[in-house]
N, C-alpha and C positions, 0 to 999 in steps of 0.2 A: 683675320681680315673679313672672312665670310661671316663669322659670328657678329662682328661689329656692324656689318651691313644689316644683318637681320634685326639686331637690337635697334638700329636707327630706323628701319622700316616700321617695326612694332611701336616704338615710342611716338614716331610721327603719325602713325595710323590712329593710335589711341588719342593723341592730342587733337588731331583733326576731327575725330568723332566727338570728343568732348566739346569742341567749339560749336558743333552742330546740335548735339543732344544734351549737353550739360551733364548733370549728375547721373543720368541714365548710363553713362559710360562705366561708372563704377559697378552698377548692377550687372552689366554684360561681362565685365572682367571677372566677377564672382561666378557667373554662369559658365564662362570659359574654363575656369578652374575646375568646376564640377564636371564639365564635359571631359576634360583631360584626365581627371582622377577616375572617372568612370571607364575610360578606355584602358586603364592599367589592368583592371580585373574585369575585362569585358565578357558579357554573356548575353543571351537573348533577353533575360529578365532585366538586365541593366539597360539595354537598348530600349526595351519597352517602357521602363520607368522614366527614361530621359525623354522619350516621345511624349509621354503623358505630362511630364513636367513642362516641356515646351508648349504643349497645347493648352494646358491650364494657365500657364503664364500669359499666353496670348489672350485667352478669354478674360482673365482677371484684369489685365491692363487695358484691353480695348473696350470692355463692357462694364465690368463690376466697379472699377475705380475711376473710370473716365469722368464721372460727375464730381469726383473729389479732387480733381486737379492732377491726377496721376494717369497720364495717357500712355498709349503704346509708343515706345521709343522709335524714332526713325531707324530703319534698318533691322528691326527685330526679326522680320520675316526672313531676310537673307541670312541673318545670324542663325536662326533656328533651323532653317533648311540645311545650311552648311554643317551645323553641328550634328544633325541627324544623319546626313550623308557620311560624315567622318566616322561616326560610331558604327554604322552599318558596314562600311567598307573595312573598318578595323576588325570587326567581328569576323568578316569573311577571310581576311588575310592573316589575322593573328599576329600582325607586326606590333612591335613596341615603338612608339613614336616619341620624338623629342618635344618637350613642352614648348620650347621656343618656336619650333616649326608650327605646332598646333595653334599657338596664339597669333603668329603671323598670318596663318591661313584664315582664321576666324575674323581678324580685325583688319586685313589688308584694305586700306581705305579707298582705293579707286572703285572697288566692287562692293564696299561695305553697306552702302545705303540702299541700293536698288539692283544689285547684280552687275554683270552676269554671274550666275551660279557656276561654280567650278568644283572639280573633285580635288580631294586632298593630295593624292599622288601627283596629279597634273601640276598642282601649284608647287609642291615641295621639290620636284625634279628641277623646276626652273629656278627657284630661289637658292637651291644648293649650287647651281651652276650659273648664277646671274652674272652679267657683265654690264659695263656701261654701254648704253645704246650707241650704235654707230651713227655717223652723220646722216645716213640715209634713213635710219629708224627715227631719229629725232625730227628730221624734216617731215617724214610721213606723219608722225604724231601731231605736229603743228598743223598740217593740212587737215587732219581729222578734227582737231579742235576748232578750226575755222568753219568747217562744214557743220559740225555739231552746233556751234554758236549761231549759225545762220538758221538752222532748223528750229532752234529754241527761241531766239530773240525776234527773228523776222517773221516766222510762221506761227509757231505754237503760242507765243505770248500775245501776238496781235489777235489771233483767233479767240484767245481767252477773253479779250475785251470787246471784240466786235464779231458778231455772227454766230458764236457758239454758246450763247447763254440760254438757249432753249425757251425764250419768251415769245416766240412768234406763233403764227397760226397757219394752217393749211400748207401751201407750197413753201412758204417762208420757213416754217418749222421743219419741213423735210430737208431743206437746204442746210438748216442749222444742225440737224442730226448728222448729216454727212460731214459738215465742217468740224463738229465735235469729234468724230472718228479720226479725222486727220490731225486735229489738235493733240489728241492722246498719243497718236503714233509719232508725230514729229517730236513731241516732248520726251517720250520714252526713248526714242531712237537717239536723241541728243544726249541724254544721260548715259546710255549704254556706250556710245561712241566716246564720250568724255572719259569714261572708265577705261576703255581700251587704250586711248591715247596716253593718259597719265600713267597707266601700268607699263606701257611701252617705254616711257621715259625712265622707268625704274628697272628696265630690263626684263619685265614679265609680259608674257603674251596672254591676253584674255580672248576667249572665243567671241565671234560675232553673234549678236543676240537677235538680229532681225535680218530677214532676207526677202524684201519686197512682199510683205504679207498680203497687201491688198491686190496683188496680181495673182493670188491663188485661184485655182480653178475649182476647188472644193474645200469643204470645211476641214477635212483631214489634212489637206495640204496647207491650209491656213495655219493650223496649229503646229505644223512642221516649220513654219516661217516666222510666226509671231512668238516673241519671248522664248526663243529656242531653248535656252538653257533651263528655264522653268518647265517647259514641256518635257524635256528629257529627264529632269528630276522627277516629275510626276510619273513618267513612264517607268523609270528604274526603281523608284522607292514606294510607289503606290500600285500602279497598274500591274507590273510584273509580279510582285509579291502576292497580289490577289489571284494570280493565275494567268494574267495576260491573255495571249491568244491560244494558250494550251487547251486542249480538249476539242472534241468534234462538234459540240453543241454551240450554235451561234448565240443562244440566249446567255450562256456563261460569259462570252466575250462582251456582250452588250451590258450585262450587269456590272462587270469590271470597269467598263468605260464610263457608265453612269456614276459609279462610286468615285472614280478618279475626278470627274468634272465637278461633282458635288464637294469633294475635298477642296478643290481649287476655289469654288464659289464661297464656301463657308469661311475659308481663310481670308478672302477679300472682305467679307462682311456677312454677318448672320442676319440678313434682311430678306424679305420676300422677293424684292427685285433681283438680288444676287442669287437666291435659290433658283429663281426662274431662269436667270442667265446660265447657270450651270446645267440645269435640266434641259434647256433648249439646245445648248451646244452639244451636250452629250447625246441627245436624241437625234440631232442632225447628223452627227458623225456615225451613229449606229445605222441610221437610214441609208446613208451613203454607202456604207459597207455592203449593204444588200442590193442597192438599186442603181448606184451611180454608174456602174460599168455598162448599164443598158443605154446610157446617153451616147450613142455611137456617132450621131451627126455632129460635125464640127460647129455648126450654127447653134445647136442646142447647148453644146458645151460652153460656147461664148456667152450665151444668154444666162446660163447657170452661173458662170463666173461673176457676171455682173450682180446676179441675185445674191451670191455669197457675200460680196462686199456690202450691199445694201442691208441685208439681214444682220450681218456683223455690226454694221453701224448702228442699227436700231437696238441691238442687244447691248451695246456700250452704254445705252441710257441707264442701265442698272447702276453705273458709277455716279449718276446724277440724281436719280429718283430714289427716295429713301423708303417709301412705303406704298401700299396699294392706293392710297388717296392720290399720291403724286402720279402714279401710273394712270389712274382714271382721268385726272386733269390733263395729263399729256395726250391721251387718246382723244379727249374731247377737243383740245386745241388743234390736233392734227386733222380732225374731220371738220373743222370750222373754216369756212372760206374767208379769205382776206386778200386785199390788193397785193399783187406781187411787188416786192421791194426790188427796184432796179439796182440799188446799191448792193444788196445782198447777192443778187445775180452776178454782179461784177466780182465781188469778193470770192464767191464760189468758183467762178471760172478761173480767176487768177490763182486761187489756192490749189485747184486741181493741176494746173499747169506747173506750178512750183513743185508740188509733190512728185509729179511725173519726172521732172528734171532732176530733183534732188535724190530721187530713189532709183534712177535709171542705172543700168549696168555700166554705161559709159562713165557716169559720174562716180560710181563706186570704184571703177578701175583707176580713175584719175586721183581720187582721194586716198585710196588704200595701197596703191602701188607706186613705184618710182622707176622710170625708164630714163635712159641716157639720150634717146633720140631728140633732136632739136625741136621737131614738131610737137612731141609730147610735152617737153619742158615749156614751150611757149603757151600751149593750151592750159596747162595746170597753173602756171604763174598768172596768166591773164584771168583765169577763173577765180583763183584765190583773191587776187586784187579786187575783182568786181564784187565778190562777196563781202570783203572788208568795207568797201566803199558804200555798199547798200546798207550794211549794219550801222555805219557811222551816220548816214543820212536819215535812216528810218527807224532807228532804235532809240527809245527813250525809257529811262527807268528799267534797265534790264534786271531780271530776277532769276535767281538760281533756286527758286522754290518749285521743284519738279512735281508733276501731278502724282506720280506713283509713290512719293514720300509718305502719303497718307495711308498706304497699304503695306 
């Protein structure tokens, strides 16, 4: 019975991926077979060769063959990171793994396209003991789907068409920069929560990938809250192998931090804006490690927290700007005065209020938990109904083309 369930999950996952990525599914099936065969006679050399293979595949598909109509398949990054983590963990443990479990882990469709990233052992323990979700779990999953749909269709998709195109000047462009940061967040949060909900319906628990990142009081805290599973992957498979925090010299820690952020930047895109994005975040984290504790005043800490959000918002422009010419044009527009758009002011105000409400701890408690108290049930049912009504009234041409699919 358990084996039949695993085959069902695997076939459904590959079929779902084929519907999204087409013939690229076959390529990843072949890569998965290579990964499994590599784990049978695992060694440091085998792991290194697989890392090189995944890296070269990324470079070839994203840059070399892109002009020939062979682009990077959706979900390749998640597949590659999962495969590398699986091989490294297998090397450490020395365990012999079941091929069906490995394929289910690599292709599990809720997390296949954009994460969250998970460990092999974490997944296998659950699929080996999976059960049909309880009524409470199914109900929670549908609440998460409603919340994610609201974030995607009502907030992220609307901002994609109005206010976040980056074509303004002066204060208007500043507002668009902030709106673009919220668009990225709401879009990625929606996908991650969809993954959690659909996995929950299959009896699998996936980790939360975001924890109110724009409420972070420092850049170090920001990266503990943003795309949590990727940050943990980079820590465990890049930063710590480089030496991590070991050693008395601060310069060594700083170098390891900079390399880790550069790896993340290059994986997103080998462009000048992305390299600057990685160097900037790495430098800010290193500077905080030395100086942030000196901000004793609560007022200074609040001001710095606002600065963290604004700087992070500006650095997200690396995802829009393709080269140094685009950066120059952006800076020129930013320093060019223009009449303030009242419509954009209204959109910015409403968007911040929506993000604050959707990202609040109270909202998270209502969406992700279930209580029996009458007051809690009334609040959650009323809130879910209100979200559905707003989506019906204000959503047109909903799209499941998520922003992070391009990375």
